[in-house]
N, C-alpha and C positions, 0 to 999 in steps of 0.2 A: 443036921448040918453043923459043922464046927464053927465056932466064933471066928470071924475074920475071913472065912472062905465064902466066896460068892459063887452062886450057880452060874454056869456059862452055857451058851447055846451055840454049838458049832454047826456051820453049814456043811451038809454032807456033800454038796456039789463042789465046793472050792476050799473048804477048810477054814474060812474066816470065822472067828469067834465073836459072838455078839452077847450083849449083857441081858437081853430079855427075849422072851418068846415072840413078842410083838416086833421087836427089831429084826429077829431072824425071819419072820414071815414077810416083813417089808423088804428085806434084803433079797430073799428068794424071788419075790414078785418083781423087783426092780432089775435084778441081774440075771436071773436064770429062767424066768417064765417065757413062754412063747410070745412073740410080739404080735399083737392084734391091732393096736392103735399107735399112733405117734402123737406126741404133744410138742407143739412148736412154741418157743418163746416169742411173744409179741414184740419184744424190745430188740433182741439180737438175732432172731430167727434160728437159734440153736434147737435141735430136735432131741427129744427124750422119749423113752419108751414107757414111762409111767407118769401119771399126774403128780405123784409124790416127788419124783426126781425133778420135774419141772418147777414145782413150787419151791423146793429147796434151792434150786438154781436162782430163781428170781429173788428170793429173800437174801441169799448170800451174795450174789454178784451185782444185783441192781439195787439193793438196799431199799426195797419197797415191799409192801405186803402183797403176796401173790393173789389174794382174793380180789384185789382191786383190778386185776388184769385178766382174770380167768372167769369164764362162765361157770355156773354151778355144775357139779357132776350130774350125769344123766338121771340118776335116781332121785335127785332133789328138784327136778324140773316141775314147775306147777302144771296142773292139768289144763288142757286146752279149754277155752271159754265155751260155754254151752251155746248151742245154736237152736233155732226154732224146731229143727227136726228132733232134738233131744227131749222136747217138752211133750208130755203125754196128756191128752185131754180125757 
């Protein structure tokens, strides 16, 4: 790569040019992926189609850390507590 030139990552769906592969992946997920869940702002009730978009909204418009308002993503949920039926004798 030549000095001074940066690698760019164009979106094939809309042509937007992003500066990293991670940014392109997030853009495609936020703007072009099929919508399976919706994420609602607990402050103003605005709805977003990705957790990332909601977190950006909360931080930008409400000037607070999104993690204080959001439950952890599903894959970070702690396991359920053990019950007596789980114990083997």
